DSSP file (Angstrom, degrees, kcal/mol; ACC not computed):
  #  RESIDUE AA STRUCTURE BP1 BP2  ACC     N-H-->O    O-->H-N    N-H-->O    O-->H-N    TCO  KAPPA ALPHA  PHI   PSI    X-CA   Y-CA   Z-CA
    1    1 A M              0   0    0      0, 0.0     2,-0.1     0, 0.0     3,-0.0   0.000 360.0 360.0 360.0 145.0    1.8   -7.3   -8.3
    2    2 A T     >  -     0   0    0      1,-0.1     4,-1.7    59,-0.0     5,-0.1  -0.461 360.0-112.7 -87.7 162.7    2.7   -9.8   -5.6
    3    3 A L  H  > S+     0   0    0      1,-0.2     4,-1.7     2,-0.2     5,-0.3   0.917 118.4  52.9 -57.5 -44.7    4.4   -9.0   -2.3
    4    4 A K  H  > S+     0   0    0      1,-0.2     4,-2.5     2,-0.2    -1,-0.2   0.908 108.1  49.9 -59.7 -43.5    7.5  -11.0   -3.4
    5    5 A E  H  4 S+     0   0    0      1,-0.2    -1,-0.2     2,-0.2    -2,-0.2   0.823 110.8  51.1 -65.4 -30.8    7.7   -9.0   -6.7
    6    6 A L  H  < S+     0   0    0     -4,-1.7    21,-0.3    -3,-0.2    -1,-0.2   0.801 122.5  26.4 -76.9 -29.3    7.5   -5.7   -4.8
    7    7 A V  H >< S+     0   0    0     -4,-1.7     3,-1.9    -3,-0.2    44,-0.5   0.769  85.1 106.7-108.6 -29.0   10.2   -6.5   -2.2
    8    8 A K  T 3< S-     0   0    0     -4,-2.5     3,-0.1     1,-0.3    -4,-0.0  -0.365 108.5 -19.6 -64.3 112.9   12.7   -8.9   -3.7
    9    9 A G  T 3  S+     0   0    0     -2,-0.4    -1,-0.3     1,-0.2     2,-0.2   0.653 113.6 120.9  68.3  17.1   15.9   -7.0   -4.5
   10   10 A K    <   -     0   0    0     -3,-1.9    40,-2.5    18,-0.0    41,-0.5  -0.612  51.4-139.8-110.8 168.5   14.0   -3.7   -4.5
   11   11 A K  E     -A   49   0A   0     38,-0.3    16,-1.1    -2,-0.2     2,-0.3  -0.840   7.2-143.7-120.6 160.6   14.2   -0.4   -2.6
   12   12 A V  E     -AB  48  26A   0     36,-2.8    36,-2.0    -2,-0.3     2,-0.4  -0.907  11.9-155.5-119.3 154.6   11.6    2.0   -1.3
   13   13 A G  E     -AB  47  25A   0     12,-2.4    12,-2.0    -2,-0.3    34,-0.2  -0.988  23.2-110.5-132.0 141.5   11.8    5.7   -1.2
   14   14 A F  E     + B   0  24A   0     32,-3.2    10,-0.3    -2,-0.4     3,-0.1  -0.472  34.9 173.2 -67.8 135.5   10.1    8.3    1.1
   15   15 A R  E     -     0   0A   0      8,-3.3     2,-0.3     1,-0.4     9,-0.2   0.798  51.7 -40.9-107.8 -57.1    7.4   10.3   -0.7
   16   16 A F  E     - B   0  23A   0      7,-1.2     7,-3.4     2,-0.1     2,-0.4  -0.979  44.4-110.5-165.6 169.3    5.6   12.5    1.8
   17   17 A Y  E     + B   0  22A   0     -2,-0.3     2,-0.3     5,-0.2     5,-0.2  -0.951  40.2 160.9-112.1 134.5    4.0   12.7    5.3
   18   18 A C  E >   - B   0  21A   0      3,-2.3     3,-1.1    -2,-0.4    -2,-0.1  -0.944  58.8 -12.9-156.3 132.5    0.2   13.0    5.5
   19   19 A D  T 3  S-     0   0    0     -2,-0.3     3,-0.1     1,-0.3    -1,-0.0   0.842 128.1 -42.9  48.2  47.9   -2.4   12.4    8.3
   20   20 A G  T 3  S+     0   0    0      1,-0.2    16,-3.0    15,-0.1    17,-0.4   0.678 117.7 101.0  79.4  17.7   -0.1   10.6   10.7
   21   21 A A  E <   -BC  18  35A   0     -3,-1.1    -3,-2.3    14,-0.3     2,-0.6  -0.995  64.7-136.4-138.5 143.0    1.6    8.4    8.1
   22   22 A L  E     -BC  17  34A   0     12,-2.7    12,-2.4    -2,-0.4     2,-0.5  -0.855  29.0-146.6 -89.0 125.0    4.9    8.3    6.3
   23   23 A W  E     +BC  16  33A   0     -7,-3.4    -8,-3.3    -2,-0.6    -7,-1.2  -0.855  20.9 178.1-101.1 127.3    4.2    7.4    2.7
   24   24 A Y  E     -BC  14  32A   0      8,-2.6     8,-2.4    -2,-0.5     2,-0.4  -0.769  13.5-151.2-118.0 163.8    6.8    5.4    0.8
   25   25 A A  E     -BC  13  31A   0    -12,-2.0   -12,-2.4    -2,-0.3     6,-0.2  -0.998  13.2-130.6-137.1 142.4    6.9    4.0   -2.7
   26   26 A T  E >   -B   12   0A   0      4,-2.1     3,-2.0    -2,-0.4   -14,-0.2  -0.313  39.3 -97.8 -77.9 170.8    8.6    0.9   -4.1
   27   27 A E  T 3  S+     0   0    0    -16,-1.1    -1,-0.1   -21,-0.3   -15,-0.1   0.760 126.9  58.9 -59.8 -24.3   10.7    1.1   -7.3
   28   28 A D  T 3  S-     0   0    0    -22,-0.2    -1,-0.3     2,-0.1     3,-0.1   0.465 122.7-105.9 -84.8  -2.4    7.6   -0.2   -9.1
   29   29 A G    <   +     0   0    0     -3,-2.0     2,-0.6     1,-0.3    -2,-0.1   0.490  68.4 148.6  92.1   3.7    5.6    2.8   -7.9
   30   30 A F        -     0   0    0    -24,-0.1    -4,-2.1     1,-0.0     2,-0.3  -0.628  33.9-154.4 -74.2 116.9    3.5    1.0   -5.3
   31   31 A E  E     +C   25   0A   0     -2,-0.6    -6,-0.2    -6,-0.2    -8,-0.0  -0.736  19.6 168.1 -96.5 142.1    2.7    3.6   -2.6
   32   32 A F  E     -C   24   0A   0     -8,-2.4    -8,-2.6    -2,-0.3     2,-0.3  -0.993  28.0-119.0-150.7 150.7    2.0    2.5    1.0
   33   33 A P  E     -C   23   0A   0      0, 0.0   -10,-0.2     0, 0.0    27,-0.1  -0.643   7.9-158.9 -93.5 150.1    1.7    4.2    4.4
   34   34 A V  E     -C   22   0A   0    -12,-2.4   -12,-2.7    -2,-0.3     5,-0.1  -0.935  28.1-133.6-120.4 103.4    3.8    3.6    7.5
   35   35 A P  E >   -C   21   0A   0      0, 0.0     3,-2.0     0, 0.0     4,-0.4  -0.309   6.6-133.9 -60.8 135.7    1.7    4.9   10.4
   36   36 A I  G >> S+     0   0    0    -16,-3.0     3,-1.5     1,-0.3     4,-0.6   0.847 107.0  64.9 -56.4 -34.0    3.6    7.1   12.8
   37   37 A S  G 34 S+     0   0    0    -17,-0.4    -1,-0.3     1,-0.3     3,-0.2   0.717 101.8  50.6 -63.0 -19.6    2.0    5.1   15.6
   38   38 A D  G <4 S+     0   0    0     -3,-2.0    -1,-0.3     1,-0.1    -2,-0.2   0.516  92.4  77.2 -91.4  -8.3    3.9    2.0   14.3
   39   39 A T  T X4  +     0   0    0     -3,-1.5     3,-2.7    -4,-0.4    -2,-0.2   0.775  60.6 169.1 -81.5 -25.2    7.3    3.7   14.2
   40   40 A G  T 3< S-     0   0    0     -4,-0.6    -1,-0.2     1,-0.3    -2,-0.1  -0.263  75.6 -27.4  52.5-127.7    8.3    3.5   17.9
   41   41 A T  T 3  S+     0   0    0      2,-0.1    -1,-0.3     0, 0.0    -2,-0.1   0.152 104.9 131.6-103.5  17.4   11.9    4.5   18.2
   42   42 A G    <   -     0   0    0     -3,-2.7     2,-0.5    -4,-0.1    -3,-0.0  -0.190  57.7-123.9 -69.1 160.6   12.8    3.2   14.7
   43   43 A I        -     0   0    0      2,-0.0     2,-0.7     0, 0.0    -1,-0.1  -0.934  21.0-164.0-106.1 125.4   14.8    5.2   12.2
   44   44 A F        -     0   0    0     -2,-0.5     2,-0.1     4,-0.0     4,-0.1  -0.914  11.5-160.0-116.4 105.7   13.0    5.6    8.8
   45   45 A E        -     0   0    0     -2,-0.7     3,-0.1     1,-0.1   -31,-0.1  -0.315  30.0-112.7 -82.8 164.4   15.4    6.7    6.1
   46   46 A A  S    S+     0   0    0      1,-0.2   -32,-3.2   -33,-0.1     2,-0.4   0.829 106.0  21.9 -65.5 -32.4   14.6    8.4    2.8
   47   47 A E  E    S+A   13   0A   0    -34,-0.2     2,-0.3   -23,-0.1   -34,-0.2  -1.000  76.8 149.7-138.2 138.4   15.6    5.2    0.9
   48   48 A A  E     -A   12   0A   0    -36,-2.0   -36,-2.8    -2,-0.4     2,-0.2  -0.949  51.9 -68.9-156.0 171.5   15.9    1.7    2.2
   49   49 A S  E >   -A   11   0A   0     -2,-0.3     3,-1.2   -38,-0.2     4,-0.4  -0.510  40.3-135.0 -68.2 133.2   15.6   -2.0    1.3
   50   50 A A  G >  S+     0   0    0    -40,-2.5     3,-1.7     1,-0.3     7,-0.2   0.818 101.1  66.9 -62.0 -31.1   12.0   -2.9    0.4
   51   51 A I  G >  S+     0   0    0    -44,-0.5     3,-1.1   -41,-0.5    -1,-0.3   0.810  92.7  60.8 -63.0 -27.4   12.1   -6.1    2.5
   52   52 A Q  G <  S+     0   0    0     -3,-1.2    -1,-0.3     1,-0.2     3,-0.2   0.716 108.6  44.2 -68.7 -19.7   12.5   -4.0    5.6
   53   53 A Y  G X> S+     0   0    0     -3,-1.7     4,-2.2    -4,-0.4     3,-0.6   0.202  77.8 113.1-108.2  12.5    9.1   -2.5    4.8
   54   54 A M  H <>  +     0   0    0     -3,-1.1     4,-3.0     1,-0.2     5,-0.3   0.839  69.8  62.1 -56.5 -37.0    7.4   -5.7    3.9
   55   55 A R  H 3> S+     0   0    0     -4,-0.2     4,-1.7    -3,-0.2    -1,-0.2   0.919 111.1  37.3 -55.3 -47.2    5.1   -5.5    7.0
   56   56 A W  H <> S+     0   0    0     -3,-0.6     4,-2.2     2,-0.2    -1,-0.2   0.824 115.1  53.6 -79.3 -32.2    3.5   -2.3    5.7
   57   57 A I  H  X S+     0   0    0     -4,-2.2     4,-2.5     2,-0.2    -2,-0.2   0.941 110.2  48.3 -64.6 -46.4    3.5   -3.3    2.1
   58   58 A R  H  X S+     0   0    0     -4,-3.0     4,-2.2     1,-0.2    -2,-0.2   0.920 111.7  50.1 -58.8 -45.4    1.7   -6.5    2.9
   59   59 A K  H  X S+     0   0    0     -4,-1.7     4,-2.1    -5,-0.3    -1,-0.2   0.912 111.9  46.6 -61.8 -43.7   -0.9   -4.7    5.0
   60   60 A H  H  X S+     0   0    0     -4,-2.2     4,-2.5     2,-0.2    -1,-0.2   0.875 109.5  53.9 -70.3 -36.3   -1.6   -2.1    2.3
   61   61 A L  H  X S+     0   0    0     -4,-2.5     4,-2.0     2,-0.2    -1,-0.2   0.916 110.0  48.4 -59.7 -43.1   -1.9   -4.9   -0.4
   62   62 A A  H  X S+     0   0    0     -4,-2.2     4,-2.0     2,-0.2    -2,-0.2   0.898 110.7  50.7 -65.4 -40.5   -4.5   -6.6    1.8
   63   63 A E  H  X S+     0   0    0     -4,-2.1     4,-2.5     1,-0.2    -2,-0.2   0.915 109.6  50.3 -63.1 -42.3   -6.4   -3.3    2.3
   64   64 A Q  H  X S+     0   0    0     -4,-2.5     4,-2.2     1,-0.2    -1,-0.2   0.884 108.3  52.5 -64.0 -37.6   -6.4   -2.7   -1.4
   65   65 A A  H  X S+     0   0    0     -4,-2.0     4,-2.0     2,-0.2    -1,-0.2   0.899 110.2  48.8 -64.2 -40.1   -7.8   -6.2   -2.0
   66   66 A E  H  X S+     0   0    0     -4,-2.0     4,-2.4     2,-0.2    -2,-0.2   0.910 109.8  51.4 -64.3 -43.1  -10.6   -5.5    0.5
   67   67 A W  H  X S+     0   0    0     -4,-2.5     4,-2.5     1,-0.2    -2,-0.2   0.901 109.2  51.1 -60.5 -40.7  -11.4   -2.2   -1.2
   68   68 A E  H  X S+     0   0    0     -4,-2.2     4,-2.1     2,-0.2    -1,-0.2   0.906 109.1  50.1 -64.9 -41.6  -11.6   -3.9   -4.6
   69   69 A K  H  X S+     0   0    0     -4,-2.0     4,-2.1     1,-0.2    -1,-0.2   0.921 111.4  49.1 -60.6 -43.5  -14.0   -6.6   -3.2
   70   70 A E  H  X S+     0   0    0     -4,-2.4     4,-2.7     1,-0.2    -2,-0.2   0.894 108.7  52.7 -64.4 -40.4  -16.2   -3.8   -1.7
   71   71 A R  H  X S+     0   0    0     -4,-2.5     4,-2.5     1,-0.2    -1,-0.2   0.904 109.0  50.4 -60.9 -40.7  -16.2   -1.9   -5.1
   72   72 A E  H  X S+     0   0    0     -4,-2.1     4,-1.8     2,-0.2    -2,-0.2   0.910 110.8  48.6 -64.5 -41.9  -17.3   -5.1   -6.8
   73   73 A V  H  X S+     0   0    0     -4,-2.1     4,-1.1     1,-0.2    -2,-0.2   0.931 112.9  47.9 -62.2 -46.0  -20.1   -5.6   -4.3
   74   74 A Q  H  < S+     0   0    0     -4,-2.7     4,-0.4     1,-0.2     3,-0.4   0.887 108.6  54.3 -63.6 -38.9  -21.2   -1.9   -4.7
   75   75 A A  H >< S+     0   0    0     -4,-2.5     3,-1.1     1,-0.2    -1,-0.2   0.876 105.5  53.0 -63.2 -37.5  -21.1   -2.2   -8.5
   76   76 A R  H 3< S+     0   0    0     -4,-1.8    -1,-0.2     1,-0.2     5,-0.2   0.774 104.9  57.1 -67.6 -25.1  -23.5   -5.2   -8.3
   77   77 A N  T 3< S+     0   0    0     -4,-1.1    -1,-0.2    -3,-0.4    -2,-0.2   0.531  86.7  99.7 -84.6  -6.0  -25.9   -3.1   -6.2
   78   78 A L  S X  S-     0   0    0     -3,-1.1     3,-2.1    -4,-0.4     4,-0.3  -0.456  93.3 -86.4 -75.9 151.9  -26.1   -0.4   -8.9
   79   79 A P  G >  S+     0   0    0      0, 0.0     3,-0.5     0, 0.0    -1,-0.1  -0.364 120.5  25.2 -55.6 133.9  -29.2   -0.4  -11.2
   80   80 A G  G >  S-     0   0    0      1,-0.2     3,-1.2     2,-0.1    -3,-0.1   0.541 127.6 -82.5  85.8   7.6  -28.4   -2.7  -14.1
   81   81 A G  G <  S-     0   0    0     -3,-2.1    -1,-0.2     1,-0.2    -4,-0.1   0.703  80.5 -63.4  71.4  19.9  -25.9   -4.7  -12.1
   82   82 A G  G <  S+     0   0    0     -3,-0.5    -1,-0.2     1,-0.3    -2,-0.1   0.528  92.9 149.0  83.4   4.3  -23.1   -2.3  -12.6
   83   83 A A    <   -     0   0    0     -3,-1.2    -1,-0.3    -5,-0.2    -2,-0.0  -0.459  57.6 -95.2 -71.0 144.9  -23.0   -2.8  -16.4
   84   84 A P              0   0    0      0, 0.0    -1,-0.1     0, 0.0    -4,-0.0  -0.270 360.0 360.0 -59.6 145.6  -21.9    0.2  -18.4
   85   85 A A              0   0    0     -3,-0.1    -2,-0.1     0, 0.0    -5,-0.0   0.471 360.0 360.0 -78.5 360.0  -24.8    2.3  -19.7
């Protein structure tokens, strides 16, 4: 899903707190963290407009893309080139 599809006209909802981050999810089920260190004096409601959280959604999408690239590299390094046995 693209960033635009995740935020345009959508809402996010608070899910849980874990390891210094508030975890939210979009209406589409995309979960992302908001680090407490990033919150400053802001107010973080249980439900809000997704566009207000675009900064953290964008960051998490980029991290997931990096993880996927790394998984592909690791798969190529497996015996047999990562092909199923």
